C-alpha positions in Angstrom: -96.6 -65.2 199.8 -97.6 -62.5 197.3 -100.2 -63.5 194.7 -98.2 -61.7 192.1 -95.9 -64.1 190.1 -92.2 -63.9 190.4 -90.5 -62.4 187.3 -88.5 -65.1 185.6 -86.1 -62.7 184.1 -83.0 -63.7 186.0 -83.8 -67.5 186.2 -81.8 -68.4 183.1 -78.3 -68.0 184.7 -79.4 -69.8 187.8 -80.8 -72.7 185.9 -77.8 -72.9 183.6 -75.4 -73.1 186.7 -77.5 -75.7 188.3 -77.7 -77.8 185.2 -73.8 -77.8 185.0 -73.6 -78.6 188.7 -75.8 -81.6 188.1 -73.4 -82.8 185.3 -75.1 -81.6 182.1 -72.6 -80.3 179.5 -75.1 -78.1 177.7 -78.1 -76.1 178.7 -80.4 -73.8 176.7 -84.0 -72.5 176.7 -86.4 -72.5 173.8 -89.5 -70.3 173.4 -92.5 -72.4 172.5 -93.9 -71.2 169.2 -94.9 -72.6 165.9 -91.7 -73.8 164.2 -91.2 -75.5 160.8 -90.1 -78.7 162.4 -93.6 -79.4 163.5 -94.9 -79.6 160.0 -91.9 -81.7 158.9 -92.7 -84.2 161.7 -96.4 -84.4 160.7 -95.3 -85.1 157.1 -92.7 -87.6 158.3 -95.4 -89.5 160.1 -97.8 -89.3 157.1 -95.2 -91.0 154.9 -94.8 -93.9 157.3 -91.2 -93.2 158.0 -91.8 -94.0 161.7 -92.2 -97.7 160.7 -94.0 -99.7 163.4 -93.3 -97.2 166.1 -97.0 -96.4 166.6 -96.3 -94.3 169.7 -94.6 -91.7 167.5 -97.9 -91.2 165.6 -99.9 -91.2 168.8 -97.6 -88.6 170.3 -97.8 -86.3 167.2 -100.4 -83.8 168.6 -98.5 -83.4 171.8 -95.1 -83.2 170.1 -96.3 -80.4 168.0 -98.2 -78.6 170.8 -96.5 -78.7 174.3 -99.4 -76.9 175.8 -101.2 -80.2 175.6 -98.6 -81.4 178.1 -98.4 -78.3 180.3 -101.3 -75.9 180.2 -100.0 -72.6 179.0 -96.5 -73.9 178.2 -94.2 -71.1 177.2 -90.7 -72.4 177.4 -88.6 -75.7 177.1 -85.5 -76.1 179.2 -83.2 -78.3 177.2 -80.2 -80.2 178.8 -77.5 -82.1 176.8 -75.0 -84.7 178.2 -72.1 -86.0 176.3 -71.8 -89.8 176.3 -68.7 -90.1 174.1 -65.8 -92.2 175.6 -62.2 -92.6 174.6 -62.5 -95.8 172.7 -62.5 -96.7 168.9 -65.6 -97.0 166.9 -67.2 -100.5 167.2 -67.0 -101.0 163.5 -63.2 -100.5 163.6 -62.9 -104.1 164.7 -61.6 -106.3 161.8 -62.2 -109.6 163.5 -64.9 -111.7 161.8 -66.4 -112.9 165.0 -66.6 -109.7 166.9 -70.0 -108.0 167.1 -70.8 -104.3 167.1 -72.8 -102.4 169.7 -73.8 -98.8 169.5 -71.6 -96.5 171.6 -74.5 -95.2 173.8 -75.1 -98.7 175.0 -71.6 -99.6 176.1 -72.2 -98.6 179.7 -75.3 -98.3 182.0 -78.7 -97.2 180.8 -78.6 -93.4 180.4 -82.3 -93.1 181.3 -81.4 -93.8 185.0 -78.6 -91.3 185.5 -80.1 -88.6 183.2 -83.5 -88.9 184.8 -82.1 -88.3 188.4 -80.3 -85.2 187.1 -83.3 -83.7 185.3 -85.5 -84.5 188.4 -83.2 -82.5 190.5 -83.1 -79.6 188.1 -86.9 -79.7 187.9 -87.1 -79.6 191.7 -84.7 -76.7 191.7 -86.7 -74.9 189.2 -89.9 -75.3 191.3 -88.0 -74.2 194.4 -86.6 -70.9 192.9 -89.9 -70.0 191.3 -91.6 -70.8 194.6 -93.9 -73.3 192.8 -95.6 -70.4 191.0 -94.7 -72.1 187.6 -95.2 -75.7 186.4 -92.4 -78.0 185.4 -92.8 -81.3 183.5 -89.6 -83.3 182.7 -88.8 -85.9 180.1 -85.8 -88.1 179.2 -86.3 -89.5 175.7 -89.5 -91.3 176.8 -92.3 -88.7 176.4 -94.2 -86.9 173.7 -91.6 -84.2 173.1 -89.7 -83.4 169.9 -86.3 -82.9 171.8 -84.2 -82.4 168.7 -86.4 -79.5 167.5 -86.3 -77.7 170.9 -82.5 -78.4 171.3 -82.0 -76.5 168.1 -84.3 -73.6 169.1 -82.5 -73.5 172.5 -79.0 -73.2 170.9 -77.8 -76.7 172.0 -77.0 -77.8 168.5 -78.5 -78.1 165.1 -80.4 -81.1 163.7 -77.9 -82.7 161.3 -78.4 -84.5 158.0 -78.1 -87.7 160.0 -81.0 -86.6 162.1 -78.9 -86.3 165.2 -78.4 -83.1 167.3 -74.8 -81.9 166.6 -72.9 -79.5 168.7 -69.6 -78.0 167.5 -67.7 -79.0 170.7 -69.6 -82.1 171.9 -70.3 -83.6 168.4 -73.5 -85.7 168.1 -72.8 -88.0 171.1 -75.5 -86.3 173.1 -78.3 -87.4 175.4 -81.1 -84.9 175.7 -83.5 -84.1 178.6 -86.1 -81.5 178.7 -88.4 -79.6 181.1 -91.6 -77.9 179.9 -92.8 -74.9 181.9 -95.5 -72.2 181.6 -92.9 -69.6 182.5 -91.8 -67.3 179.7 -88.1 -67.5 180.2 -85.2 -65.8 178.3 -84.8 -67.9 175.2 -81.5 -68.8 173.5 -80.6 -68.2 169.9 -81.4 -70.9 167.5 -78.4 -72.9 166.4 -77.0 -72.4 163.0 -76.7 -75.5 160.7 -73.0 -76.3 160.1 -73.5 -79.4 158.0 -72.8 -77.4 154.9 -72.4 -79.4 151.7 -71.2 -82.5 153.5 -73.1 -85.7 152.8 -70.8 -88.2 154.6 -73.6 -89.7 156.7 -75.9 -90.1 153.8 -73.2 -91.8 151.6 -72.1 -94.1 154.4 -75.5 -95.5 155.5 -75.4 -99.2 154.3 -79.2 -99.5 154.0 -79.9 -96.0 152.5 -82.1 -95.2 155.5 -81.1 -91.5 155.1 -83.3 -91.0 152.0 -82.3 -87.3 151.8 -80.6 -84.7 154.1 -82.5 -84.6 157.4 -84.9 -87.4 156.3 -84.6 -90.8 158.0 -86.7 -93.7 156.9 -86.9 -96.0 160.0 -88.1 -98.9 157.8 -84.6 -99.0 156.5 -82.7 -98.1 159.7 -80.5 -100.6 161.4 -80.9 -98.9 164.7 -84.7 -99.2 164.4 -84.6 -102.9 163.5 -82.1 -104.0 166.0 -83.7 -102.1 168.9 -87.4 -101.4 168.1 -88.5 -104.2 165.7 -89.8 -107.1 167.7 -90.4 -109.3 164.6 -88.5 -110.7 161.7 -86.1 -108.3 159.9 -86.6 -108.0 156.1 -84.4 -110.5 154.3 -83.1 -108.0 151.8 -81.7 -105.7 154.5 -79.9 -108.3 156.6 -76.8 -108.5 154.5 -76.3 -104.8 155.0 -76.4 -105.0 158.8 -72.9 -106.2 159.1 -72.3 -107.4 162.6 -74.6 -104.8 164.2 -76.3 -106.4 167.2 -77.7 -103.3 169.0 -78.1 -100.0 167.3 -75.8 -98.5 164.6 -73.4 -95.5 164.8 -72.2 -95.3 161.2 -73.9 -92.0 160.4 -72.3 -90.6 163.5 -68.9 -92.3 163.1 -68.3 -90.6 159.7 -69.6 -87.2 160.8 -66.6 -84.6 160.7 -67.9 -82.9 163.8 -67.3 -86.1 165.8 -63.5 -86.3 165.0 -62.7 -83.9 167.8 -65.7 -84.5 170.0 -65.0 -84.1 173.7 -64.9 -87.2 175.9 -67.2 -87.9 178.9 -65.8 -88.8 182.3 -69.3 -89.9 183.5 -68.8 -93.2 185.3 -72.2 -94.6 184.0 -71.2 -94.1 180.4 -67.8 -95.7 180.6 -67.9 -99.0 178.6 -68.1 -102.4 180.2 -65.3 -104.3 178.5 -67.5 -107.2 177.6 -69.7 -105.0 175.6 -67.0 -103.6 173.3 -66.9 -105.9 170.3 -68.2 -109.0 172.1 -67.3 -112.4 170.7 -70.1 -113.8 168.6 -69.4 -117.4 169.8 -69.9 -116.2 173.4 -73.1 -114.4 172.5 -74.6 -117.4 170.6 -74.4 -119.5 173.7 -76.4 -117.1 175.9 -79.5 -118.3 177.4 -82.2 -116.0 178.9 -80.8 -116.0 182.4 -77.2 -115.2 181.2 -78.7 -112.5 178.9 -80.4 -110.8 181.8 -77.2 -111.0 183.9 -74.9 -109.6 181.2 -77.2 -106.7 180.3 -78.4 -105.8 183.8 -78.8 -102.0 183.9 -77.9 -101.8 180.2 -79.9 -100.3 177.4 -79.4 -103.5 175.5 -82.0 -105.2 177.7 -84.7 -103.3 175.7 -84.4 -105.8 172.9 -85.3 -108.6 175.2 -83.7 -112.0 174.6 -85.5 -113.0 171.5 -84.8 -109.7 169.7 -81.2 -109.7 170.8 -80.5 -113.3 169.7 -82.2 -112.6 166.4 -79.6 -109.8 166.0 -76.7 -111.9 167.0 -77.8 -114.6 164.4 -77.9 -112.0 161.7 -74.3 -110.8 162.7 -73.1 -114.4 162.7 -74.5 -114.9 159.2 -72.7 -111.7 158.0 -69.5 -112.6 159.7 -68.2 -114.9 157.0 -66.8 -117.1 159.8 -67.8 -120.7 159.1 -66.6 -121.6 162.6 -69.8 -120.1 163.9 -72.0 -122.7 162.0 -71.9 -125.1 165.0 -73.1 -122.3 167.3 -76.0 -121.3 164.9 -77.3 -124.8 164.3 -78.8 -125.4 167.7 -81.2 -122.6 167.1 -82.8 -124.7 164.3 -84.5 -126.6 167.0 -85.5 -123.5 169.0 -89.1 -123.2 170.2 -89.1 -119.5 169.1 -90.0 -119.4 165.5 -88.3 -116.0 165.1 -85.0 -117.5 166.1 -85.5 -120.8 164.3 -86.3 -119.0 161.0 -83.5 -116.5 161.6 -81.0 -119.5 162.1 -82.0 -120.9 158.7 -81.5 -117.4 157.1 -78.2 -116.9 158.8 -76.8 -120.3 157.7 -77.7 -119.3 154.2 -76.0 -116.0 154.6 -72.9 -117.7 155.8 -73.0 -120.2 153.0 -73.5 -117.4 150.3 -70.8 -115.4 151.8 -68.3 -118.3 151.7 -69.8 -119.9 148.6 -70.0 -123.3 150.3 -72.8 -125.8 150.2 -74.1 -127.4 153.4 
């Protein structure tokens, strides 16, 4: 083999075709350079908007400088996959005892299917470049600022709701990246089509979107129901509605999602028991039933204690006094988090119905 490196000039079309063959809906390439989003991220961390997600602060240096991940990094390959399915929004349910789960968690854990596809694309990249260039892949788990590179690659713009938005696919997107030291032909940065719209900011029940493009995780329902392992601030709980895992409100109201395409990916199709599950059923789950119900599901990330805390909050917000008998057993729970939450939830229910226990 020649010691002279192969020119990457024609690789873009090969990689794009392969990405689509592997099931990705979107593909683009970003040139690694200093971009404004990096300073924005550092300031966001300094303000504490990452809440207790310490790993986001620990990852700051690498997020802002991909050459710390891949020596001599020059390009980021960005892939997007639509997870939207042809079902109504969770919050459309008017039944008091039905819970809300974020759309991305209705099916199987996306990390598994997306990871296998990005690994194949990375292997393909190493093959066509005859291993003369490096390739390091990530699926939402590494020190990579995916949204920023997605924008630079032309995948979509970072919306006021802090989600990547594509004009055809909407914001229902999973992102995966490959960092390489090859200087590939970069795409054109996506234009911002949010315009004067503030629907997401206006709709957020906890005012977590402090301003356009600025999310305060300390107030975010998704953060608290997925990442927070402790008690959720009392003052926020009444605004959670019946959210038990994640929150889609800022995406549900986005005009770009009204005509977003649907995915046919089998792994993303919803399990019927995860679309607006009955709170009475959920309140009776033990750890074994929890593990069985959410096997291969993103929901298992919360673990049993975190999930049941969320369910108790939803029950308290439901206004359904018929749930009281299902909440009361938690008053004797050995887990102080659940015991204390049961007390709070009973008070929430009482306040909502103006009844005295």
